[in-house]
C-alpha positions as CSV (number, residue, x, y, z in Angstrom):
1,M,-132.5,3.8,141.2
2,G,-135.4,6.2,141.1
3,A,-133.5,9.0,142.9
4,Y,-130.6,8.6,140.5
5,I,-132.8,8.8,137.4
6,L,-134.5,11.9,138.9
7,R,-131.1,13.6,139.5
8,R,-130.0,12.9,136.0
9,L,-133.2,14.2,134.5
10,L,-132.9,17.4,136.6
11,L,-129.3,17.7,135.4
12,I,-130.5,17.9,131.8
13,I,-132.0,21.3,132.5
14,P,-128.8,23.3,133.3
15,T,-126.8,21.2,130.7
16,V,-129.2,22.2,127.9
17,F,-129.3,25.8,129.2
18,G,-125.5,26.0,129.1
19,I,-125.3,24.5,125.5
20,M,-128.0,27.0,124.2
21,A,-126.4,29.9,126.1
22,V,-122.9,29.3,124.7
23,S,-124.3,28.7,121.2
24,F,-126.5,31.9,121.3
25,L,-123.5,33.9,122.5
26,V,-121.3,32.7,119.7
27,I,-124.0,33.4,117.1
28,Q,-124.1,37.1,118.2
29,F,-120.5,37.6,117.0
30,A,-120.8,35.5,113.8
31,P,-120.7,37.7,110.7
32,G,-123.1,37.3,107.8
33,G,-126.3,37.0,109.9
34,P,-129.8,37.1,108.3
35,V,-130.1,40.9,108.7
36,E,-126.7,41.5,106.9
37,Q,-127.7,39.0,104.2
38,A,-131.0,40.8,103.7
39,I,-129.2,44.2,103.5
40,A,-126.6,42.7,101.0
41,N,-129.4,41.3,98.9
42,M,-131.2,44.7,98.8
43,N,-127.9,46.4,97.7
44,G,-127.5,43.9,94.9
45,T,-124.4,42.2,96.3
46,A,-125.8,38.9,97.4
47,H,-128.7,36.7,96.3
48,S,-129.0,34.2,99.1
49,I,-132.3,35.5,100.6
50,T,-135.6,34.7,98.9
51,E,-138.1,37.3,97.7
52,R,-140.5,36.4,100.5
53,V,-138.0,37.7,103.0
54,T,-136.9,40.9,101.4
55,G,-139.7,41.9,99.0
56,S,-141.6,44.1,101.4
57,A,-138.5,45.8,102.7
58,A,-137.2,46.4,99.1
59,G,-140.5,48.1,98.2
60,D,-140.2,50.4,101.2
61,L,-136.6,51.2,100.2
62,A,-137.8,52.4,96.8
63,A,-140.4,54.7,98.4
64,Q,-137.9,56.3,100.8
65,P,-136.7,59.7,99.5
66,N,-133.7,59.7,101.8
67,A,-132.7,56.0,101.3
68,G,-129.5,56.8,99.5
69,N,-128.2,59.6,101.7
70,G,-125.7,57.3,103.5
71,K,-126.9,58.6,106.9
72,G,-128.4,55.4,108.1
73,G,-126.0,55.2,111.0
74,S,-126.4,51.4,111.2
75,L,-123.6,49.1,112.4
76,Y,-124.5,46.4,109.9
77,R,-122.0,45.6,107.3
78,G,-123.1,46.9,103.8
79,S,-125.9,49.0,105.2
80,R,-124.6,52.3,103.9
81,G,-127.3,54.1,101.9
82,L,-130.2,52.5,103.7
83,S,-132.4,54.6,106.0
84,P,-132.8,53.7,109.7
85,E,-136.5,52.9,109.0
86,I,-135.6,50.2,106.5
87,I,-133.0,48.7,108.8
88,A,-135.5,48.7,111.6
89,K,-138.1,46.9,109.4
90,I,-135.5,44.2,108.5
91,E,-134.5,43.8,112.2
92,K,-138.2,43.4,113.2
93,Q,-138.8,40.9,110.4
94,F,-136.1,38.6,111.8
95,G,-136.8,39.3,115.4
96,F,-133.6,41.3,116.0
97,D,-135.4,44.4,117.2
98,K,-135.2,43.1,120.8
99,P,-132.1,43.1,123.1
100,P,-130.1,39.9,123.0
101,L,-131.1,38.8,126.6
102,Q,-134.8,39.3,125.8
103,R,-134.5,37.3,122.6
104,F,-132.6,34.5,124.4
105,G,-135.2,34.4,127.2
106,L,-138.1,34.3,124.7
107,M,-136.4,31.5,122.8
108,L,-135.9,29.4,125.9
109,W,-139.6,29.9,126.9
110,N,-140.8,28.9,123.5
111,Y,-138.4,25.9,123.3
112,L,-139.8,24.6,126.7
113,R,-143.1,24.4,124.9
114,F,-141.4,22.9,121.7
115,D,-142.4,26.0,119.8
116,F,-139.5,26.6,117.4
117,G,-141.1,29.3,115.3
118,D,-140.7,29.5,111.5
119,S,-137.7,29.1,109.2
120,Y,-136.3,32.4,108.0
121,Y,-136.0,31.3,104.4
122,R,-138.6,28.5,104.0
123,D,-142.3,29.0,104.1
124,I,-142.8,26.4,106.8
125,S,-142.5,26.1,110.6
126,V,-139.3,24.6,112.0
127,I,-141.0,21.7,113.7
128,D,-142.8,20.7,110.5
129,L,-139.5,21.1,108.6
130,I,-137.7,18.8,111.1
131,K,-140.6,16.2,110.9
132,E,-140.3,16.3,107.2
133,K,-136.5,15.5,107.3
134,M,-136.6,13.1,110.3
135,P,-137.5,9.9,108.5
136,V,-134.3,9.9,106.5
137,S,-132.1,10.6,109.5
138,I,-133.9,8.0,111.6
139,S,-133.6,5.4,108.9
140,L,-129.9,6.0,108.3
141,G,-128.9,6.4,112.0
142,L,-131.0,3.6,113.4
143,W,-130.4,0.8,110.9
144,M,-126.7,1.7,110.5
145,T,-126.2,1.5,114.3
146,L,-128.2,-1.7,114.8
147,L,-126.4,-3.4,111.8
148,S,-123.0,-2.3,113.0
149,Y,-123.5,-3.5,116.6
150,G,-125.4,-6.6,115.5
151,I,-122.4,-7.8,113.3
152,S,-119.5,-6.2,115.1
153,I,-120.1,-7.6,118.6
154,P,-120.3,-11.3,117.6
155,L,-117.4,-10.8,115.2
156,G,-115.3,-9.1,117.9
157,I,-116.0,-11.9,120.4
158,K,-115.1,-14.5,117.8
159,K,-111.8,-12.6,117.0
160,A,-111.0,-12.4,120.7
161,I,-111.5,-16.1,121.2
162,S,-109.4,-17.0,118.2
163,D,-106.8,-14.3,118.7
164,G,-103.8,-14.7,116.4
165,S,-105.5,-17.3,114.2
166,R,-105.8,-17.1,110.4
167,F,-109.5,-16.0,110.8
168,D,-108.4,-13.2,113.1
169,V,-105.7,-12.0,110.7
170,W,-107.8,-11.8,107.6
171,T,-110.8,-10.3,109.3
172,S,-108.6,-7.7,110.9
173,T,-107.2,-6.8,107.5
174,V,-110.7,-6.4,106.0
175,V,-112.1,-4.2,108.9
176,I,-109.0,-2.0,108.9
177,I,-109.2,-1.5,105.2
178,G,-112.9,-0.7,105.6
179,Y,-112.1,1.8,108.3
180,A,-109.3,3.5,106.2
181,V,-111.5,4.0,103.1
182,P,-113.6,7.2,103.4
183,G,-117.4,6.7,103.4
184,F,-118.0,9.1,100.5
185,L,-115.5,7.1,98.4
186,V,-117.3,3.9,99.2
187,A,-120.6,5.6,98.3
188,I,-119.2,6.7,94.9
189,A,-117.9,3.2,94.2
190,L,-121.2,1.6,95.1
191,I,-123.0,4.0,92.7
192,V,-120.6,3.3,89.9
193,L,-121.0,-0.5,90.4
194,F,-124.7,-0.9,91.4
195,A,-126.7,2.3,90.8
196,G,-126.6,2.9,87.1
197,G,-122.9,3.7,86.7
198,S,-120.6,1.8,84.4
199,F,-121.8,-1.6,85.5
200,W,-125.2,-2.7,86.9
201,N,-128.3,-0.7,87.6
202,I,-129.7,-2.6,90.5
203,F,-130.3,-0.1,93.3
204,P,-132.1,3.3,93.2
205,L,-130.0,6.4,93.5
206,R,-132.3,9.1,95.0
207,G,-134.9,9.2,97.8
208,L,-136.0,6.9,100.5
209,T,-138.9,5.4,98.6
210,S,-140.1,4.9,95.0
211,S,-142.8,6.9,93.3
212,G,-146.2,5.5,94.0
213,F,-145.0,4.1,97.3
214,A,-148.3,4.8,99.1
215,N,-150.1,2.5,96.6
216,F,-147.8,-0.5,97.2
217,P,-148.9,-3.5,99.3
218,W,-147.4,-3.4,102.8
219,Y,-144.8,-6.1,102.0
220,Q,-143.7,-4.3,98.9
221,Q,-143.4,-1.0,100.8
222,V,-141.1,-2.8,103.3
223,L,-139.0,-4.2,100.5
224,D,-138.9,-0.9,98.6
225,Y,-137.8,0.9,101.8
226,F,-134.9,-1.4,102.5
227,W,-134.0,-1.5,98.8
228,H,-133.3,2.2,98.9
229,L,-131.4,2.0,102.1
230,I,-128.9,-0.8,101.2
231,L,-126.2,1.3,99.5
232,P,-126.3,4.3,102.0
233,I,-126.1,2.0,105.0
234,I,-123.2,0.1,103.5
235,A,-121.3,3.3,102.8
236,M,-122.0,4.7,106.3
237,G,-121.4,1.5,108.2
238,L,-117.9,0.5,107.2
239,G,-116.1,2.9,109.5
240,A,-118.3,2.2,112.5
241,F,-118.2,-1.5,111.7
242,A,-114.5,-1.6,112.0
243,T,-114.3,0.5,115.1
244,T,-116.9,-1.5,117.0
245,T,-115.4,-4.8,116.0
246,L,-111.9,-3.9,117.2
247,L,-113.2,-2.3,120.3
248,T,-115.2,-5.4,121.2
249,K,-112.2,-7.7,120.5
250,N,-109.7,-5.7,122.6
251,S,-112.2,-5.3,125.4
252,F,-112.8,-9.1,125.6
253,L,-109.1,-9.8,125.3
254,D,-108.4,-7.6,128.2
255,E,-111.0,-9.4,130.4
256,I,-110.0,-12.9,129.3
257,G,-106.5,-12.3,130.7
258,K,-107.7,-11.4,134.2
259,Q,-107.4,-13.6,137.3
260,Y,-111.1,-14.2,137.8
261,V,-111.2,-16.0,134.4
262,V,-108.4,-18.3,135.4
263,T,-110.2,-19.0,138.7
264,A,-113.5,-19.7,136.9
265,R,-111.8,-22.2,134.6
266,A,-110.1,-23.8,137.5
267,K,-113.5,-24.4,139.0
268,G,-114.5,-26.5,136.0
269,L,-116.6,-24.0,134.0
270,T,-116.6,-24.5,130.3
271,D,-115.3,-21.8,127.9
272,N,-118.8,-20.7,127.0
273,Q,-119.8,-20.4,130.6
274,V,-116.7,-18.4,131.4
275,L,-117.2,-16.2,128.3
276,Y,-120.9,-15.4,128.6
277,R,-121.4,-15.6,132.4
278,H,-118.4,-13.6,133.5
279,V,-116.4,-12.0,130.7
280,F,-119.3,-10.8,128.6
281,R,-120.9,-8.4,131.2
282,N,-117.5,-6.8,132.1
283,A,-116.2,-6.5,128.5
284,M,-119.4,-5.0,127.2
285,M,-119.2,-2.0,129.5
286,L,-116.7,-0.3,127.2
287,V,-118.7,-1.1,124.1
288,I,-121.9,0.2,125.6
289,S,-120.3,3.4,126.7
290,S,-119.5,4.3,123.1
291,F,-123.1,3.7,121.9
292,P,-124.6,7.2,122.6
293,G,-121.9,9.0,120.6
294,A,-122.0,6.5,117.8
295,F,-125.8,6.8,117.5
296,I,-126.0,10.6,117.7
297,G,-123.1,10.9,115.2
298,A,-124.8,8.5,112.7
299,F,-128.2,10.1,113.3
300,F,-127.1,13.7,112.6
301,G,-123.7,14.8,111.6
302,G,-122.3,11.6,110.2
303,S,-124.9,11.3,107.4
304,L,-124.2,14.7,105.6
305,L,-122.1,13.4,102.8
306,I,-124.1,10.2,102.4
307,E,-127.3,12.2,102.2
308,T,-125.8,14.5,99.6
309,I,-124.4,11.7,97.4
310,F,-127.5,9.5,97.5
311,G,-130.0,12.4,97.2
312,L,-131.5,11.9,100.7
313,D,-132.9,15.0,102.2
314,G,-132.3,14.5,106.0
315,L,-131.3,16.4,109.1
316,G,-127.6,16.3,108.3
317,L,-128.1,18.2,105.0
318,L,-130.7,20.5,106.6
319,G,-128.3,21.5,109.4
320,F,-125.5,22.2,106.9
321,Q,-127.7,24.3,104.7
322,S,-129.1,26.2,107.7
323,L,-125.6,27.0,108.9
324,G,-124.7,28.4,105.5
325,S,-127.8,30.6,105.2
326,R,-127.8,31.6,108.9
327,D,-131.3,30.2,109.4
328,Y,-131.1,30.6,113.2
329,P,-134.5,29.1,114.1
330,V,-133.5,25.8,112.4
331,I,-130.0,25.8,113.8
332,F,-131.1,26.4,117.4
333,A,-134.0,24.0,117.1
334,T,-131.9,21.1,115.8
335,L,-129.3,21.9,118.5
336,Y,-131.9,21.8,121.2
337,I,-133.5,18.6,120.0
338,F,-130.2,16.7,119.6
339,S,-128.9,18.0,122.9
340,L,-131.9,16.5,124.7
341,L,-131.7,13.3,122.6
342,G,-128.0,12.9,123.4
343,L,-128.5,13.4,127.2
344,V,-131.4,11.0,127.3
345,I,-129.6,8.3,125.3
346,T,-126.6,8.7,127.7
347,L,-128.9,8.1,130.6
348,I,-130.3,5.0,129.0
349,S,-126.7,3.8,128.3
350,D,-125.9,4.2,132.0
351,L,-129.0,2.3,133.0
352,T,-128.0,-0.5,130.6
353,Y,-124.8,-0.9,132.6
354,M,-127.0,-2.1,135.5
355,W,-128.8,-4.5,133.3
356,I,-125.5,-6.1,132.2
357,D,-123.8,-5.9,135.6
358,P,-126.3,-5.8,138.5
359,R,-123.4,-5.2,140.9
360,I,-123.5,-1.5,139.8
361,D,-125.4,0.5,142.5
362,F,-126.7,3.8,141.1
363,E,-128.2,4.9,144.4
364,S,-124.7,5.3,145.9
365,R,-123.4,7.3,143.0
366,E,-123.1,11.0,142.7
367,V,-124.2,12.5,139.4
């Protein structure tokens, strides 16, 4: 077991390196980078960069007698009329004055020490920015996943046992409808119904906590926290709830029909003994294998629309805004963190297999 865990941990290194290398290579060819945006802003054709980024370079431009001679010779789009000195200042400001390989090597060295630098367009370090947004994403991803699995697994088992019954039919109808309806549409309906729309004003619409949260007693803080989460979790969880329920049911149905179940019943074991001693650990393998992807999806990408609709400022919204503004330090930092997180959770998922089925021998497996 120890050797297997060590091999998997060592495998994380080349995997993360490959992910970062491919992403860095793609970024080099993506148009509209921070230097081009700064140049466009200085030429009056875009306004997506803050004054903090371009103010000093704009002042230098006004002081250059040859700034408008069109002889800059730069390959950047829209740089005509800017002197090479101004282009060099902008490149240095964003760290593009070094060759790509040197920049990539420096980035990896800093990331090994979890030094992600500063955001291009926010006056804050990337690690502090991620810490600021993390509570929202952790809250949405963790509670949605736990609630989904906590309800879906028992429901899926019940549906498998009573396959074809009236209970199975109507619950299947409900979960399929829940899966078919988009999460953002559910979110809008919940707001209309319960968050000050046309009907009741029961739940808050923005933020993770109420104003004055720090002064509340601890029990009121807990209630206030979950009060803000109820609607977003419901909106996010319907699709995952249906998927996990049907996956659990089909997995148990497949195991229940196998020969070892017939043999166990022939030996006089009760239905519960057969189900939870034999069927459960085999059927749950497929469900557990889907957990890492479900958790990472809910934790990061899956919460973008929900964060936007409910006014929750989390990592999903941060990643989307960073892509639009080409805030490369934030993009690469979040990619690095979630790559590590996904690989570690996948390892934990594999180790959980052994907990459910001790017959699995990791020592004899190749990575």
